[in-house]
C-alpha positions in Angstrom: 50.5 63.8 29.7 48.1 61.0 28.5 49.3 58.7 31.3 49.3 61.2 34.1 46.8 61.0 36.9 43.9 63.5 36.9 41.3 64.7 39.3 38.0 64.9 37.8 36.2 67.1 40.3 36.4 64.7 43.3 37.0 61.5 41.4 40.7 60.5 41.0 41.6 59.0 37.6 44.6 56.8 37.1 45.3 58.4 33.6 43.8 60.8 31.2 42.3 58.3 28.8 38.6 57.9 28.6 36.7 54.8 27.1 34.1 56.5 25.0 30.5 55.2 25.1 29.9 52.4 22.6 26.6 50.7 22.0 27.1 46.9 22.2 23.6 45.5 22.5 24.3 42.8 25.0 21.6 43.6 27.5 19.6 40.6 26.4 17.1 40.1 29.3 14.6 43.0 30.0 17.3 45.5 28.9 19.3 44.7 32.1 23.1 44.7 32.5 24.5 41.3 33.2 27.6 39.4 34.1 29.0 39.4 30.4 28.8 43.1 30.4 30.6 43.2 33.9 33.4 41.1 32.4 33.7 43.4 29.4 33.9 46.6 31.4 36.3 45.1 34.0 38.6 44.0 31.2 38.9 47.7 30.4 39.1 49.2 33.8 42.7 50.5 33.2 41.1 53.4 31.3 41.2 56.6 33.4 37.4 56.8 33.0 34.9 54.4 31.5 31.8 56.0 30.1 29.2 53.1 29.4 27.1 52.6 26.4 23.9 54.6 26.1 21.5 53.5 28.8 17.9 54.5 28.7 16.2 56.4 31.6 12.8 55.6 30.1 10.8 52.7 28.6 10.1 55.3 25.8 13.9 55.6 25.2 14.7 51.9 24.3 14.8 52.4 20.7 17.5 49.9 19.8 17.3 46.2 20.3 19.0 44.9 23.6 20.3 48.2 24.9 20.5 48.6 28.6 18.2 50.6 30.8 18.1 52.3 34.2 14.6 52.8 35.4 13.8 49.7 37.6 15.3 47.9 40.5 16.4 45.0 38.4 18.4 47.5 36.2 20.2 48.7 39.3 21.1 45.1 40.4 22.5 44.5 36.9 24.6 47.6 36.7 25.9 46.9 40.3 27.5 43.8 38.8 29.4 46.1 36.4 30.4 48.9 38.8 31.5 46.4 41.5 33.6 44.7 38.8 35.2 47.9 37.5 35.9 49.3 40.9 37.5 46.0 42.0 40.1 46.5 39.3 40.6 50.1 40.4 38.7 51.8 37.6 36.1 54.6 37.6 32.8 54.5 35.6 30.0 56.7 34.7 26.8 55.7 33.0 25.6 57.5 29.9 22.0 58.3 29.9 20.6 58.0 26.4 16.9 58.4 25.4 16.7 57.5 21.8 13.6 59.6 21.1 12.6 59.3 17.4 15.6 57.0 16.6 13.5 54.1 17.3 10.9 51.5 16.2 7.8 50.6 18.2 8.7 47.0 17.9 11.9 47.6 20.1 9.9 49.3 22.9 8.3 47.4 25.8 4.5 47.4 26.0 2.9 50.6 26.8 5.9 52.7 25.7 5.8 55.0 22.6 8.2 56.8 20.2 8.4 60.4 21.2 10.4 63.5 19.9 10.6 67.2 19.8 8.7 67.2 16.5 6.5 64.7 14.6 8.8 63.8 11.8 10.1 60.4 11.2 13.8 59.8 11.3 15.1 58.8 7.8 16.4 55.3 7.2 15.9 51.9 8.9 16.6 50.3 12.3 17.2 46.7 13.3 14.5 44.8 15.2 15.3 41.3 16.5 11.7 40.2 15.7 11.3 41.6 12.1 14.7 42.6 10.8 15.3 46.0 9.4 12.4 48.4 9.5 11.7 52.0 8.7 11.8 54.2 11.9 8.5 54.8 13.6 6.8 58.2 13.3 7.3 59.9 16.7 4.6 61.8 18.6 5.6 65.4 19.3 6.1 65.8 23.0 3.7 68.2 24.8 4.6 70.0 28.0 3.5 67.1 30.2 5.7 64.6 28.2 8.7 67.0 28.5 8.1 67.3 32.2 7.9 63.5 32.6 11.1 62.9 30.5 13.0 65.5 32.6 11.9 63.7 35.8 12.9 60.3 34.2 16.5 61.6 33.7 16.7 62.7 37.2 15.3 59.5 38.7 17.7 57.4 36.5 20.5 59.5 38.0 19.5 58.5 41.5 19.4 54.8 40.5 22.9 55.3 39.0 24.2 56.3 42.4 22.4 53.3 44.0 24.1 51.1 41.3 27.5 52.5 42.3 28.4 54.6 39.4 30.9 57.5 39.9 28.6 59.8 37.9 26.3 60.2 35.0 26.7 61.5 31.5 23.7 63.2 29.7 23.8 62.2 26.0 23.0 65.4 24.2 24.7 64.3 20.9 24.3 61.9 18.0 20.8 62.8 17.2 19.1 61.3 20.3 16.3 62.9 22.2 18.2 65.8 23.8 19.8 66.8 20.5 16.4 66.4 18.8 15.5 69.5 20.7 18.9 71.2 20.3 19.1 70.7 16.5 17.2 73.2 14.3 16.8 70.7 11.5 14.9 68.3 13.7 13.3 70.7 16.2 10.7 72.8 14.3 8.5 73.7 17.3 7.2 77.2 17.8 6.7 77.0 21.5 8.8 77.5 24.6 11.0 74.6 23.4 11.8 75.6 19.8 12.0 78.5 17.4 15.2 80.1 18.7 18.5 78.8 20.0 17.7 79.8 23.5 14.4 77.9 23.4 16.0 74.8 21.7 18.6 74.7 24.6 15.8 74.7 27.3 15.2 71.0 27.4 18.8 70.1 27.9 19.2 72.7 30.6 16.0 71.5 32.5 17.3 67.9 32.3 20.7 69.0 33.6 19.4 71.1 36.4 16.9 68.4 37.5 19.7 65.8 37.5 22.1 68.1 39.5 19.4 68.6 42.0 19.3 64.9 42.7 22.9 63.8 42.7 25.1 67.1 42.6 26.8 68.8 39.8 30.1 67.0 40.5 28.5 63.9 39.4 27.0 65.1 36.1 28.7 65.4 32.7 27.3 66.3 29.3 28.1 65.0 25.8 27.7 67.3 22.8 28.3 66.9 19.1 27.8 70.1 17.2 28.2 69.7 13.4 27.4 66.0 13.7 25.2 64.3 11.1 24.2 61.1 12.9 20.6 60.2 12.8 19.8 63.1 10.3 20.8 66.0 12.5 23.3 68.1 10.4 24.6 71.6 10.1 22.3 74.6 10.4 22.8 78.3 10.5 23.8 79.6 13.9 25.3 76.4 15.5 28.2 78.3 17.0 25.9 81.0 18.3 23.8 78.4 20.0 26.5 76.1 21.5 28.9 78.7 23.0 26.2 80.3 25.2 24.9 76.9 26.0 28.2 75.7 27.3 28.7 79.0 29.3 25.4 78.3 30.9 26.4 74.6 31.7 29.7 76.0 33.0 27.7 78.0 35.6 26.2 74.8 36.9 29.6 73.4 37.9 29.4 70.1 35.9 31.7 67.2 36.3 32.7 67.7 32.7 31.8 68.6 29.1 32.5 66.0 26.4 32.7 67.2 22.8 32.6 64.7 20.0 34.0 65.5 16.5 32.7 63.0 13.8 35.2 64.1 11.2 37.1 60.7 11.5 33.8 59.0 10.4 33.4 61.2 7.4 31.2 63.9 8.9 31.9 67.7 8.7 34.7 68.5 11.3 33.9 70.7 14.3 35.8 73.8 13.5 39.0 74.3 15.6 37.7 77.8 16.5 34.5 76.4 18.0 36.4 73.8 20.0 38.6 76.5 21.3 35.6 78.7 22.1 33.8 75.8 23.9 36.9 75.0 25.9 37.2 78.6 26.9 33.4 78.8 27.7 33.6 75.9 30.2 35.3 76.4 33.5 35.9 72.8 34.3 37.2 69.4 32.9 36.9 69.2 29.2 36.9 65.9 27.1 37.5 65.7 23.5 36.6 62.6 21.3 36.9 61.7 17.6 39.5 59.7 16.0 42.4 60.1 18.4 45.6 58.0 18.5 48.4 58.3 20.9 50.2 61.1 19.1 47.2 63.3 18.4 45.9 62.6 22.0 49.2 63.8 23.5 49.2 66.9 21.2 45.6 67.8 22.3 46.5 67.6 25.9 49.8 69.4 25.8 48.4 72.2 23.8 45.6 72.7 26.3 42.7 71.8 24.0 41.4 69.2 26.4 42.1 67.7 29.9 41.0 64.2 28.9 40.9 62.2 25.6 38.1 59.7 24.9 38.7 56.8 22.5 36.0 54.3 21.3 36.9 51.6 18.9 40.4 51.2 20.1 39.1 50.4 23.6 36.5 48.1 22.0 39.2 45.9 20.5 41.9 46.4 23.1 41.0 45.6 26.6 44.6 46.5 27.6 44.6 49.7 25.4 46.4 51.9 28.0 49.3 49.5 28.3 49.6 49.0 24.5 49.7 52.8 24.0 52.3 53.2 26.8 54.5 50.5 25.1 53.8 51.5 21.6 52.4 48.0 20.8 50.4 47.1 17.8 46.6 47.3 18.3 43.9 44.7 17.6 41.6 45.7 14.9 37.8 45.7 15.7 35.4 43.3 14.0 32.4 45.4 12.8 30.3 42.3 12.2 30.1 41.6 16.1 29.6 45.2 17.2 25.9 44.6 18.1 25.5 40.9 18.2 24.6 39.0 21.4 27.2 36.8 23.2 30.9 37.0 23.9 32.3 36.8 20.3 33.8 40.1 19.4 33.1 41.4 22.9 35.0 39.8 25.7 37.3 37.6 23.5 39.8 40.2 22.1 43.3 39.1 23.0 45.6 40.7 25.4 49.1 41.5 24.4 51.4 38.8 25.7 
């Protein structure tokens, strides 16, 4: 089934493989996509669907060095290079909208921007800055209602720009400890207002962002990525996760989304998302369902044939193998990724992985 065509709402995919979003830090000028990035994504256009690296809808969301953005006309022009290149190869591509929230340092933000989150607590650990090396994360300011309304509007505006840039849709990144999950996760969100204190209130920000984005570009162009049980960026397990996420996905299902994308970090050493929860989330969502997390050809095929998912996302295999789909079809050996080049500027470890002869 992995190599069968699939209709993702009204987007026709050539196969059921998805290139998972992968931060690569190559947007070197004004956080703008460029010709090198266009080459990288076009090389991988045989994926059924490409989900781009996390792209900030706001100056406040540019927490990492050299990540791309989508809130200015120059950003649209840069991303248009990418979408045109992918479409010319017959591929499909959606942009992942990722606001880093507290996973940030002020040194990485443009002038006038600030580090914001659901709650005023610093993210443990350090973050890379090009100007000063590794630094502790910046203490965020807790968002007030006006900040929340502004952020919701930024996501919606970025979705409009995504359509202008030629994307086939957008994915709202509600996983991996970034801003939306900073509201979802009870270990991070310790508010006691309308956006915290209960599962329903913690879900509110994501639902508001989703509805605002749908209003602008239509539900069939909006997907959501979730990572319950994830530990990235100091999120972690808490009581009531299942009872929070199942109703959340049911509510998202009622909106008619393009897809739900569930990430299991177990392959990276985090606690596994229980199979019972994956089954319940799959049942709760009446629409296309993507699973990600350590899949190879055999496990991907098993997940598809057993009905656990409609599409399977792979990250590092696509990073190191531009021709991954062909290699999987022909059971060929895969290139191994070079972690030392994951986030470095330039083509090395980015566009120079060899194709199979």
